[in-house]
C-alpha positions as CSV (number, residue, x, y, z in Angstrom):
1,M,148.9,5.2,-53.3
2,K,149.6,5.9,-56.8
3,V,153.1,6.0,-58.7
4,F,154.9,7.2,-61.6
5,M,157.3,5.3,-63.4
6,K,159.3,6.5,-66.3
7,I,162.1,4.8,-67.8
8,H,165.4,7.1,-69.6
9,K,168.0,4.8,-71.4
10,A,171.3,5.4,-71.2
11,G,173.3,4.1,-73.6
12,D,172.4,0.1,-73.2
13,R,171.3,0.4,-69.5
14,E,168.1,2.1,-68.3
15,V,167.6,4.2,-65.6
16,V,164.3,4.1,-63.7
17,A,162.9,6.9,-61.9
18,V,159.9,5.8,-59.9
19,C,157.6,8.6,-57.9
20,D,154.8,9.0,-55.6
21,C,152.1,11.0,-58.1
22,N,151.8,13.2,-55.0
23,L,155.1,14.5,-55.0
24,V,156.1,15.5,-59.0
25,G,156.7,19.2,-59.8
26,K,157.7,19.6,-56.0
27,C,161.6,20.5,-54.5
28,F,162.3,19.7,-50.6
29,R,165.6,21.1,-49.0
30,E,166.7,20.3,-45.6
31,K,170.5,21.3,-44.7
32,N,172.7,20.9,-47.6
33,L,170.3,18.4,-49.4
34,K,168.0,18.9,-51.8
35,L,165.4,16.7,-53.4
36,D,164.3,18.1,-57.2
37,V,160.9,15.9,-57.9
38,S,161.0,16.9,-61.8
39,E,158.6,16.5,-64.0
40,R,160.7,16.1,-66.9
41,F,162.8,12.7,-64.8
42,Y,160.2,11.7,-63.0
43,K,156.6,12.1,-64.4
44,G,155.9,9.0,-66.9
45,D,153.0,6.6,-66.7
46,I,150.9,5.0,-63.8
47,A,152.1,2.2,-62.5
48,S,150.8,-0.8,-60.8
49,Q,152.8,-2.1,-58.3
50,E,153.8,-5.5,-59.9
51,E,154.8,-3.3,-62.8
52,V,157.0,-1.4,-60.8
53,I,158.1,-4.4,-59.0
54,K,159.2,-6.4,-62.2
55,V,161.0,-3.4,-64.0
56,I,163.2,-2.3,-61.3
57,K,164.1,-5.7,-60.6
58,E,165.8,-5.8,-64.4
59,A,167.0,-2.4,-64.2
60,H,170.4,-0.7,-64.4
61,T,169.9,2.3,-62.1
62,V,166.9,2.9,-59.7
63,N,166.2,6.2,-58.3
64,L,162.8,6.0,-56.0
65,V,161.0,9.1,-54.1
66,G,158.5,9.2,-51.8
67,E,156.9,6.0,-49.1
68,T,155.0,3.8,-51.9
69,S,158.0,4.2,-54.4
70,V,160.9,3.6,-51.9
71,A,158.2,0.7,-50.0
72,L,158.2,-1.4,-53.5
73,G,162.3,-1.0,-54.0
74,V,162.6,-2.5,-50.6
75,K,159.7,-5.0,-51.4
76,A,161.5,-5.7,-54.8
77,H,165.3,-6.0,-52.9
78,V,167.0,-3.5,-54.8
79,V,167.7,-1.3,-51.8
80,F,167.6,-1.8,-48.2
81,K,166.3,-0.3,-45.2
82,E,169.2,1.5,-44.0
83,N,170.0,2.9,-47.4
84,I,167.2,4.8,-47.4
85,I,167.4,8.4,-46.8
86,K,165.1,11.3,-45.8
87,I,164.5,14.8,-46.6
88,K,162.3,17.0,-45.4
89,G,160.2,13.7,-44.2
90,I,160.5,12.6,-48.0
91,P,162.1,9.0,-48.5
92,H,164.7,8.9,-51.5
93,A,166.5,5.8,-52.2
94,M,168.8,5.2,-55.2
95,S,169.8,1.8,-56.2
96,V,172.9,1.0,-59.1
97,Q,173.2,-2.8,-60.0
98,Y,176.6,-3.6,-60.5
99,E,177.8,-6.6,-63.0
């Protein structure tokens, strides 16, 4: 599965959004949760798994959506399996690195 990666600058920090390509532009709702996979935030460049892992290991904040993207976060050790939530079966995880 291909993934999009988009880097947002927030002052001197970066927010990295990684999303499975097939999920961009969709919105998922379950109970009081909403996951809006907007093109504006998530649709960046298609990135290789190696590139994603390298970038998210160094990022201050990471936002991951989809099976492949979240699995890359686990592989890079920036998220733990117990911190992954699912909304309508779609995995989502975030990571914030504190200094």
